[in-house]
TIBATI-490865 format. One line per field, with one value per residue (C-alpha): x, y, z; residue number from 1. Coordinates in pm, whole numbers, padded with zeros to 5 digits, always signed. Example, Ala and Ser with C-alpha at 12.3 -4.5 7.8 and 13.67 -1.06 7.14 Angstrom:
u: [+01230;+01367]
v: [-00450;-00106]
w: [+00780;+00714]
drengu: [1;2]
// end
This chain:
u: [+15675;+15638;+15372;+15172;+15186;+15062;+14787;+14685;+14684;+14506;+14150;+14203;+14273;+13923;+13718;+13501;+13144;+12878;+12642;+12321;+12062;+12318;+12215;+11869;+11771;+11554;+11844;+12085;+11846;+11768;+12138;+12213;+11920;+11825;+12093;+12119;+11743;+11676;+11941;+11811;+11450;+11540;+11787;+11686;+11323;+11148;+11400;+11386;+11006;+10980;+11238;+11097;+10752;+10894;+11088;+10783;+10561;+10816;+10852;+10476;+10433;+10699;+10530;+10183;+10292;+10447;+10118;+09929;+10149;+10065;+09699;+09753;+09904;+09590;+09373;+09562;+09505;+09135;+09095;+09252;+09026;+08723;+08799;+08871;+08561;+08344;+08478;+08409;+08052;+08017;+08071;+08448;+08526;+08895;+08926;+08840;+09201;+09316;+09048;+09162;+09527;+09435;+09238;+09557;+09748;+09466;+09475;+09854;+09825;+09553;+09773;+10062;+09844;+09715;+10069;+10176;+09882;+09968;+10333;+10307;+09944;+10044;+10218;+09908;+09652;+09349;+09117;+09335;+09381;+09008;+08918;+09164;+09027;+08673;+08764;+08780;+08401;+08371;+08679;+08526;+08217;+08434;+08438;+08064;+08086;+08359;+08142;+07848;+08072;+08202;+07848;+07726;+07463;+07638;+07488;+07743;+07630;+07597;+07938;+08101;+07938;+08066;+08426;+08395;+08271;+08581;+08813;+08630;+08658;+09035;+09074;+08857;+09072;+09381;+09224;+09141;+09376;+09607;+09955;+10102;+10407;+10525;+10336;+10526;+10460;+10088;+10058;+10237;+10001;+09702;+09845;+09895;+09531;+09407;+09612;+09465;+09114;+09215;+09370;+09054;+08843;+09064;+09056;+08678;+08642;+08866;+08650;+08311;+08397;+08563;+08222;+08054;+08296;+08261;+07881;+07905;+07696;+07591;+07305;+07056;+07239;+07591;+07664;+07566;+07800;+08074;+08036;+08031;+08352;+08525;+08409;+08544;+08878;+08902;+08825;+09078;+09350;+09283;+09315;+09642;+09787;+09711;+09892;+10176;+10521;+10656;+10830;+10523;+10296;+10540;+10533;+10153;+10169;+10410;+10166;+09881;+10110;+10204;+10087;+09864;+09701;+09636;+09475;+09264;+09138;+09033;+08845;+08670;+08565;+08410;+08232;+08088;+07940;+07761;+07556;+07239;+07291;+07438;+07691;+08049;+08316;+08616;+08817;+08799;+09152;+09304;+09105;+09214;+09582;+09604;+09402;+09611;+09924;+09775;+09666;+10011;+10174;+09950;+10040;+10406;+10344;+10171;+10471;+10700;+10486;+10477;+10854;+10893;+10675;+10860;+11196;+11087;+10960;+11288;+11488;+11272;+11318;+11694;+11714;+11501;+11723;+12038;+11887;+11747;+12090;+12240;+11986;+12032;+12410;+12364;+12130;+12385;+12651;+12429;+12332;+12701;+12750;+12450;+12587;+12925;+12755;+12526;+12793;+12906;+12559;+12420;+12633;+12550;+12176;+12137;+12341;+12147;+11815;+11903;+11992;+11661;+11472;+11643;+11562;+11198;+11175;+11327;+11079;+10776;+10880;+11055;+11096;+10745;+10564;+10804;+10745;+10367;+10387;+10600;+10360;+10055;+10222;+10378;+10231;+10003;+10238;+10566;+10752;+10771;+11101;+11316;+11468;+11839;+11915;+11805;+12073;+12183;+12005;+12205;+12220;+12336;+12112;+11853;+11560;+11728;+11790;+11426;+11313;+11526;+11382;+11029;+11090;+11193;+10883;+10660;+10812;+10781;+10423;+10326;+10474;+10293;+09963;+10014;+10072;+09759;+09552;+09682;+09596;+09254;+09179;+09295;+09076;+08777;+08819;+08848;+08543;+08340;+08452;+08370;+08030;+07959;+08047;+07831;+07535;+07584;+07593;+07283;+07095;+07181;+07038;+06734;+06680;+06702;+06436;+06214;+06248;+06150;+05846;+05745;+05752;+05520;+05278;+04944;+04770;+04814;+04820;+05075;+05278;+05277;+05409;+05680;+05776;+05805;+06018;+06231;+06276;+06373;+06625;+06773;+06824;+06983;+07219;+07325;+07400;+07612;+07800;+07849;+08025;+08263;+08326;+08403;+08636;+08820;+08720;+08600;+08249;+08179;+08141;+07789;+07865;+07688;+07821;+07841;+07673;+07363;+07144;+07198;+06821;+06828;+07113;+06905;+06605;+06827;+06952;+06598;+06487;+06740;+06593;+06294;+06078;+06137;+05791;+05906;+06190;+06132;+06368;+06281;+06518;+06783;+06965;+07052;+07390;+07544;+07730;+07992;+07881;+08176;+08090;+07709;+07678;+07908;+07747;+07400;+07521;+07665;+07343;+07132;+07330;+07283;+06910;+06851;+07034;+06817;+06497;+06604;+06646;+06342;+05980;+05774;+05563;+05840;+05979;+06348;+06441;+06718;+06863;+07124;+07297;+07608;+07877;+08143;+08316;+08166;+07820;+07667;+07396;+07221;+07013;+06803;+06613;+06434;+06462;+06620;+06956;+07300;+07510;+07808;+08057;+07885;+07860;+08231;+08315;+08087;+08254;+08595;+08466;+08316;+08649;+08840;+09000;+08769;+08973;+08897;+08539;+08625;+08601;+08299;+07950;+07717;+07471;+07747;+07892;+07700;+07925;+08233;+08076;+08007;+08359;+08515;+08296;+08367;+08741;+08707;+08509;+08723;+08408;+08367;+08087;+08004;+07719;+07584;+07288;+06967;+06820;+06552;+06611;+06768;+07085;+07188;+07441;+07633;+07807;+08048;+08130;+08456;+08461;+08614;+08288;+08036;+07950;+07760;+07460;+07399;+07052;+07000;+06661;+06577;+06413;+06146;+05963]
v: [-04826;-04466;-04558;-04734;-04424;-04197;-04442;-04440;-04057;-03977;-04042;-03795;-03507;-03499;-03178;-03124;-03242;-02980;-02871;-03072;-02927;-02714;-02866;-02701;-02334;-02387;-02542;-02266;-01987;-02162;-02188;-01831;-01663;-01879;-01781;-01404;-01367;-01537;-01325;-01007;-01078;-01189;-00916;-00613;-00635;-00563;-00303;-00113;-00117;+00007;+00283;+00388;+00423;+00637;+00852;+00902;+00990;+01241;+01409;+01428;+01575;+01836;+01931;+01936;+02162;+02397;+02415;+02465;+02762;+02907;+02856;+03029;+03328;+03349;+03312;+03599;+03829;+03738;+03803;+04147;+04227;+04107;+04334;+04642;+04584;+04545;+04870;+05044;+04917;+05030;+05387;+05441;+05589;+05614;+05240;+05270;+05305;+05035;+04799;+04853;+04784;+04479;+04326;+04325;+04145;+03891;+03817;+03773;+03524;+03335;+03313;+03185;+02911;+02803;+02789;+02573;+02338;+02304;+02232;+02017;+01900;+01546;+01502;+01599;+01348;+01324;+01459;+01766;+01840;+01803;+02029;+02299;+02283;+02307;+02624;+02803;+02832;+03048;+03246;+03317;+03457;+03739;+03900;+03964;+04080;+04330;+04470;+04512;+04687;+04928;+04991;+05066;+04789;+04544;+04458;+04438;+04106;+03927;+04055;+03942;+03602;+03566;+03642;+03407;+03126;+03165;+03159;+02863;+02669;+02720;+02621;+02312;+02219;+02243;+01993;+01741;+01454;+01441;+01338;+01002;+00993;+00939;+01071;+01402;+01496;+01413;+01596;+01899;+01915;+01892;+02174;+02384;+02329;+02416;+02737;+02820;+02797;+03016;+03274;+03275;+03338;+03636;+03767;+03724;+03916;+04188;+04215;+04203;+04455;+04678;+04724;+04756;+05027;+05207;+05200;+05302;+05018;+04654;+04578;+04292;+03961;+04107;+04079;+03710;+03655;+03832;+03602;+03290;+03393;+03449;+03107;+02945;+03120;+02994;+02636;+02643;+02790;+02520;+02246;+02398;+02400;+02028;+01945;+02199;+02165;+02387;+02622;+02658;+02719;+02983;+03157;+03169;+03322;+03586;+03673;+03724;+03910;+04209;+04564;+04554;+04234;+04393;+04694;+04456;+04301;+04650;+04712;+04378;+04473;+04795;+04590;+04363;+04667;+04757;+04438;+04642;+04837;+05144;+05360;+05235;+05502;+05309;+05443;+05179;+05265;+05195;+04871;+04763;+04842;+04655;+04354;+04339;+04326;+04036;+03852;+03901;+03767;+03460;+03408;+03428;+03153;+02953;+02982;+02876;+02569;+02487;+02524;+02289;+02027;+02063;+02039;+01724;+01575;+01668;+01498;+01188;+01190;+01228;+00939;+00724;+00825;+00717;+00384;+00334;+00402;+00138;-00122;-00034;-00062;-00407;-00497;-00369;-00588;-00893;-00801;-00779;-01134;-01244;-01070;-01237;-01575;-01505;-01383;-01731;-01862;-01541;-01560;-01925;-01843;-01501;-01570;-01872;-01717;-01399;-01603;-01789;-01460;-01325;-01647;-01631;-01269;-01370;-01658;-01445;-01134;-01266;-01635;-01759;-01485;-01541;-01917;-01869;-01626;-01866;-02152;-01946;-01826;-02160;-02391;-02664;-02943;-02791;-02945;-02743;-02576;-02744;-02574;-02644;-02272;-02205;-02105;-02341;-02278;-02247;-02527;-02536;-02628;-02899;-02657;-02432;-02727;-02833;-02476;-02459;-02786;-02667;-02346;-02550;-02768;-02461;-02319;-02651;-02700;-02345;-02390;-02722;-02571;-02281;-02526;-02721;-02403;-02273;-02604;-02612;-02252;-02313;-02624;-02442;-02150;-02377;-02573;-02255;-02131;-02465;-02479;-02121;-02184;-02497;-02318;-02022;-02242;-02436;-02119;-01954;-02259;-02250;-01880;-01953;-02223;-01998;-01719;-01958;-02075;-01716;-01634;-01930;-01901;-01727;-01800;-01491;-01692;-01937;-01651;-01478;-01795;-01816;-01456;-01547;-01848;-01625;-01381;-01662;-01802;-01454;-01427;-01771;-01667;-01364;-01592;-01812;-01506;-01403;-01735;-01654;-01307;-01443;-01700;-01424;-01554;-01357;-01454;-01524;-01195;-01049;-00721;-00480;-00275;+00098;+00241;+00153;+00405;+00403;+00378;+00046;-00073;+00013;-00173;-00474;-00469;-00437;-00731;-00952;-00903;-01080;-00787;-00575;-00417;-00227;-00053;+00291;+00478;+00822;+01065;+00940;+01183;+01052;+00887;+00627;+00328;+00160;-00186;-00386;-00297;-00309;-00665;-00603;-00267;-00425;-00705;-00451;-00249;-00565;-00665;-00320;-00309;-00657;-00565;-00252;-00454;-00714;-00457;-00241;-00282;-00501;-00208;+00051;+00124;+00142;+00440;+00472;+00810;+00906;+01237;+01391;+01513;+01686;+01427;+01136;+00986;+00894;+00645;+00618;+00328;+00467;+00264;+00380;+00063;-00032;+00134;+00019;+00076;+00311;+00031;-00209;+00059;+00138;-00233;-00262;+00039;-00123;-00433;-00227;-00048;-00376;-00348;-00582;-00905;-01232;-01333;-01688;-01574;-01344;-01435;-01564;-01274;-01024;-01197;-00954;-00672;-00870;-00923;-00550;-00465;-00700;-00567;-00205;-00279;-00424;-00124;+00135;+00261;+00380;+00245;+00384;+00339;+00640;+00693;+00804;+01122;+01010;+00635;+00374;+00345;+00497;+00323;+00567;+00447;+00683;+00574;+00702;+00892;+00591;+00393;+00657;+00889;+01211;+01241;+01543;+01587;+01672;+01504;+01328;+00987;+00983;+00669]
w: [-01348;-01463;-01717;-01450;-01232;-01514;-01594;-01231;-01203;-01535;-01407;-01123;-01367;-01524;-01535;-01229;-01262;-01336;-01062;-01041;-01276;-01464;-01796;-01784;-01781;-01476;-01286;-01381;-01280;-00953;-00865;-00967;-00793;-00494;-00240;-00305;-00344;-00011;+00162;+00002;+00098;+00451;+00547;+00343;+00238;+00566;+00674;+00348;+00342;+00700;+00661;+00326;+00482;+00765;+00520;+00300;+00597;+00725;+00387;+00341;+00688;+00620;+00294;+00451;+00733;+00479;+00291;+00619;+00700;+00356;+00439;+00775;+00596;+00384;+00697;+00856;+00558;+00530;+00903;+00859;+00566;+00763;+01058;+00847;+00634;+00943;+01084;+00753;+00752;+01112;+00996;+01026;+00680;+00767;+00701;+00329;+00205;+00446;+00312;-00048;+00040;+00247;-00042;-00249;+00028;+00060;-00313;-00303;-00017;-00206;-00517;-00305;-00154;-00494;-00631;-00335;-00395;-00765;-00685;-00375;-00373;-00466;-00128;+00072;+00200;-00026;+00245;+00308;-00062;-00130;+00163;+00054;-00301;-00164;+00023;-00314;-00308;+00008;-00098;-00439;-00264;-00127;-00472;-00462;-00101;-00191;-00471;-00232;+00020;-00246;-00369;-00015;-00021;+00214;+00553;+00834;+00991;+00657;+00543;+00866;+00822;+00464;+00567;+00864;+00640;+00421;+00722;+00873;+00547;+00546;+00910;+00862;+00561;+00779;+01019;+00744;+00668;+00969;+00847;+00931;+01153;+01509;+01807;+01855;+01491;+01513;+01846;+01704;+01407;+01641;+01854;+01541;+01444;+01793;+01790;+01448;+01593;+01891;+01657;+01445;+01755;+01848;+01490;+01471;+01796;+01650;+01341;+01512;+01789;+01533;+01376;+01717;+01836;+01503;+01542;+01914;+02063;+02024;+01791;+01824;+01867;+01844;+02216;+02215;+01919;+02116;+02416;+02194;+02022;+02355;+02476;+02157;+02213;+02572;+02462;+02177;+02401;+02661;+02397;+02272;+02625;+02657;+02330;+02324;+02472;+02747;+02508;+02291;+02589;+02717;+02378;+02397;+02748;+02619;+02338;+02588;+02831;+02616;+02687;+02380;+02505;+02845;+02677;+02474;+02798;+02914;+02589;+02631;+02984;+02847;+02583;+02850;+03023;+02700;+02696;+02757;+02435;+02602;+02420;+02391;+02366;+02238;+01948;+01672;+01557;+01902;+01936;+01586;+01647;+01980;+01858;+01540;+01754;+01953;+01636;+01481;+01797;+01783;+01417;+01519;+01772;+01497;+01269;+01551;+01623;+01251;+01226;+01523;+01356;+01026;+01201;+01384;+01057;+00885;+01163;+01134;+00757;+00788;+01034;+00805;+00510;+00691;+00789;+00441;+00294;+00521;+00417;+00051;+00084;+00234;-00049;-00303;-00148;-00168;-00524;-00615;-00490;-00694;-01004;-00964;-00937;-01235;-01479;-01570;-01654;-01809;-02123;-02178;-02160;-02321;-02634;-02760;-02654;-02844;-03151;-03122;-03092;-03404;-03587;-03479;-03600;-03934;-03968;-03880;-04069;-04380;-04446;-04369;-04568;-04859;-04849;-04844;-05137;-05339;-05270;-05371;-05691;-05788;-06049;-05911;-06015;-05894;-05603;-05279;-05196;-04930;-04629;-04694;-04707;-04350;-04095;-03823;-03494;-03171;-02918;-02556;-02267;-02315;-02315;-02574;-02805;-02770;-02836;-03151;-03276;-03194;-03390;-03693;-03652;-03633;-03950;-04137;-04017;-04116;-04462;-04500;-04391;-04630;-04913;-04821;-04794;-05126;-05295;-05127;-05223;-05579;-05601;-05451;-05688;-05990;-05875;-05835;-06175;-06341;-06171;-06271;-06634;-06648;-06491;-06718;-07028;-06924;-06831;-07161;-07339;-07112;-07183;-07555;-07527;-07316;-07571;-07850;-07652;-07581;-07951;-08027;-07733;-07791;-07459;-07237;-06911;-07043;-07184;-06845;-06683;-06949;-06869;-06499;-06591;-06813;-06524;-06286;-06533;-06578;-06203;-06197;-06474;-06266;-05972;-06199;-06320;-05956;-05895;-06179;-06040;-05691;-05846;-06029;-06371;-06670;-06774;-07145;-07321;-07352;-07523;-07751;-08038;-07998;-07687;-07490;-07313;-06939;-06891;-07079;-06858;-06551;-06693;-06763;-06404;-06263;-06478;-06295;-05946;-05794;-05686;-05996;-05968;-05656;-05842;-05995;-06226;-06092;-06259;-06502;-06729;-07071;-07112;-07340;-07189;-07405;-07511;-07376;-07014;-07028;-06892;-06595;-06513;-06530;-06300;-06053;-06044;-06006;-05695;-05541;-05626;-05486;-05167;-05134;-05187;-04932;-04653;-04732;-04616;-04858;-04982;-04990;-05342;-05430;-05645;-05905;-06007;-06267;-06334;-06478;-06238;-06439;-06658;-06463;-06461;-06124;-06039;-05703;-05569;-05282;-05027;-04715;-04515;-04186;-04259;-04142;-03834;-03895;-03824;-04063;-04333;-04301;-04336;-04642;-04805;-04750;-04929;-05213;-05259;-05280;-04932;-04743;-04753;-04922;-05015;-04902;-04538;-04573;-04442;-04714;-04681;-04765;-05073;-05295;-05171;-05277;-05621;-05653;-05537;-05795;-06077;-05976;-05986;-06337;-06458;-06282;-06110;-05750;-05529;-05185;-04935;-04748;-04515;-04685;-04543;-04299;-04306;-04527;-04735;-05069;-05292;-05515;-05833;-06015;-06373;-06525;-06853;-07034;-06997;-07098;-07380;-07331;-07564;-07777;-07623;-07257;-07234;-06911;-06874;-06607;-06494]
drengu: [1;2;3;4;5;6;7;8;9;10;11;12;13;14;15;16;17;18;19;20;21;22;23;24;25;26;27;28;29;30;31;32;33;34;35;36;37;38;39;40;41;42;43;44;45;46;47;48;49;50;51;52;53;54;55;56;57;58;59;60;61;62;63;64;65;66;67;68;69;70;71;72;73;74;75;76;77;78;79;80;81;82;83;84;85;86;87;88;89;90;91;92;93;94;95;96;97;98;99;100;101;102;103;104;105;106;107;108;109;110;111;112;113;114;115;116;117;118;119;120;121;122;123;124;125;126;127;128;129;130;131;132;133;134;135;136;137;138;139;140;141;142;143;144;145;146;147;148;149;150;151;152;153;154;155;156;157;158;159;160;161;162;163;164;165;166;167;168;169;170;171;172;173;174;175;176;177;178;179;180;181;182;183;184;185;186;187;188;189;190;191;192;193;194;195;196;197;198;199;200;201;202;203;204;205;206;207;208;209;210;211;212;213;214;215;216;217;218;219;220;221;222;223;224;225;226;227;228;229;230;231;232;233;234;235;236;237;238;239;240;241;242;243;244;245;246;247;248;249;250;251;252;253;254;255;256;257;258;259;260;261;262;263;264;265;266;267;268;269;270;271;272;273;274;275;276;277;278;279;280;281;282;283;284;285;286;287;288;289;290;291;292;293;294;295;296;297;298;299;300;301;302;303;304;305;306;307;308;309;310;311;312;313;314;315;316;317;318;319;320;321;322;323;324;325;326;327;328;329;330;331;332;333;334;335;336;337;338;339;340;341;342;343;344;345;346;347;348;349;350;351;352;353;354;355;356;357;358;359;360;361;362;363;364;365;366;367;368;369;370;371;372;373;374;375;376;377;378;379;380;381;382;383;384;385;386;387;388;389;390;391;392;393;394;395;396;397;398;399;400;401;402;403;404;405;406;407;408;409;410;411;412;413;414;415;416;417;418;419;420;421;422;423;424;425;426;427;428;429;430;431;432;433;434;435;436;437;438;439;440;441;442;443;444;445;446;447;448;449;450;451;452;453;454;455;456;457;458;459;460;461;462;463;464;465;466;467;468;469;470;471;472;473;474;475;476;477;478;479;480;481;482;483;484;485;486;487;488;489;490;491;492;493;494;495;496;497;498;499;500;501;502;503;504;505;506;507;508;509;510;511;512;513;514;515;516;517;518;519;520;521;522;523;524;525;526;527;528;529;530;531;532;533;534;535;536;537;538;539;540;541;542;543;544;545;546;547;548;549;550;551;552;553;554;555;556;557;558;559;560;561;562;563;564;565;566;567;568;569;570;571;572;573;574;575;576;577;578;579;580;581;582;583;584;585;586;587;588;589;590;591;592;593;594;595;596;597;598;599;600;601;602;603;604;605;606;607;608;609;610;611;612;613;614;615;616;617;618;619;620;621;622;623;624;625;626;627;628;629;630;631;632;633;634;635;636;637;638;639;640;641;642;643;644;645;646;647;648;649;650;651;652;653;654;655]
// end
């Protein structure tokens, strides 16, 4: 009875079935990421984006207002310098020391603004930053104006205009690129800009009338400028009152209600009575002091308005920060749930994938190159090595097992292809070498027959044709020897005892090219070439000369030079043809130095460079292409001391 009960209960104790799709990577990732991702996107995404945008806008507004206040400080100092300078030009010499001191304060304010732009310019709108940078031009013009004032050559109206242009550029820059934010912030910035224009109108009136009172009367056009400035001030003050709050408007009324402001109104009334050009008896110093008090009071109101805007932006940023923190905390909670759910599957995925990545690196970096090298170096009849020594790849999910099997297939296929390519290259090389030897043997026999016929022929025309046939066969023999060089084979020795004059080697090389009549040995110093390397050096020079002839105009000669350079002997093949592009010349020089890759992959028209590079490597010579002065290409060949022998005579062969 008990056994029957256990038998009945055993099926119910099996391990729980895996979740659907758990056997594949796609299924596991879908289960791990679907629920938390959806919750995160639905509950956090929009809120975080919205709050982050508000926080960013508030911070940028706070920064921009700070920079605007720096600009206002500079405006204030330039306005002071403008008024004092205008009074000085009006004839009030007592302002000279004040002007010098004020210039220093202006420069300090300018340096402070530039430092603020360098530090916080990235937070400003592009339009505002560009406008503030553009204001450097009018500000730089003040240097020349100052020099003219000191030299006594400045004209009062033009100087006033130059200072006003600098102030206007700064105020216009403050108006560019209104910051993003809620309505109170935007309205506060607009009020600040309107108050800046009103302050500039008051400061401009201070500067212009300072010169008028110093001169004692209005000059042509100055009274009209005075009325326009007052009208601009009234308009700017009216705009500020529409945008400002009650406290800000009250602060403005207090600034215009001081005793100094009332005295300023009296001075303005006297100025109005001087519209006909009559004398004005107002002490410039008293006018300057009272107007400066009014301007300073307006700047104080400006700073208060700016501080209000910055405080509002800071409050908005703090509120956005708190809300953003709440959303992020909610996102962190959801992410924690996602992490807890993903822990189980992460280890089962990352471990086998990491092992596969390590195996792939080992295959690409070590095993596959080693296998290819062994195949290329092995004897043709040897059996390929098996892969029993390879480590076991990890398994796991279905996709990982398939990936491991695919990696093995890639490795096996690559090794197989390398074996096929090595066999094909070996066969091609042997075929080229065999063909080259056969052609060389036949051509040597043909040259022997032609030589015998030439010795027996008496008819000049027939003998000339035999010479042409001899020349053609000689060229064909060089092509056969080129096949052997490309195949890496040594050609049958054609050597001479002792040494051969380098001029004879050059003539031998020229005799192996088609258009030999176009080649001129211009200046070749005497030198002896050791006999064992004469054939290969002649072959090398023939390839360079033929290349020069091919890329030169049909009637343009190719010149050959030779000279001693210390312990080496140098040859130069000079053409004045179409030349080579720098990139192509650099590639050709890599080939000539033996670093240009395999000749099996080179274009047919550049195989001659591979032949020259192989011959130069055998001889220990250096070959380099350089541009010819004017046009064309010069091929330089430097022969080592082991191949040459310096003659006792220093005679020069000229042809």
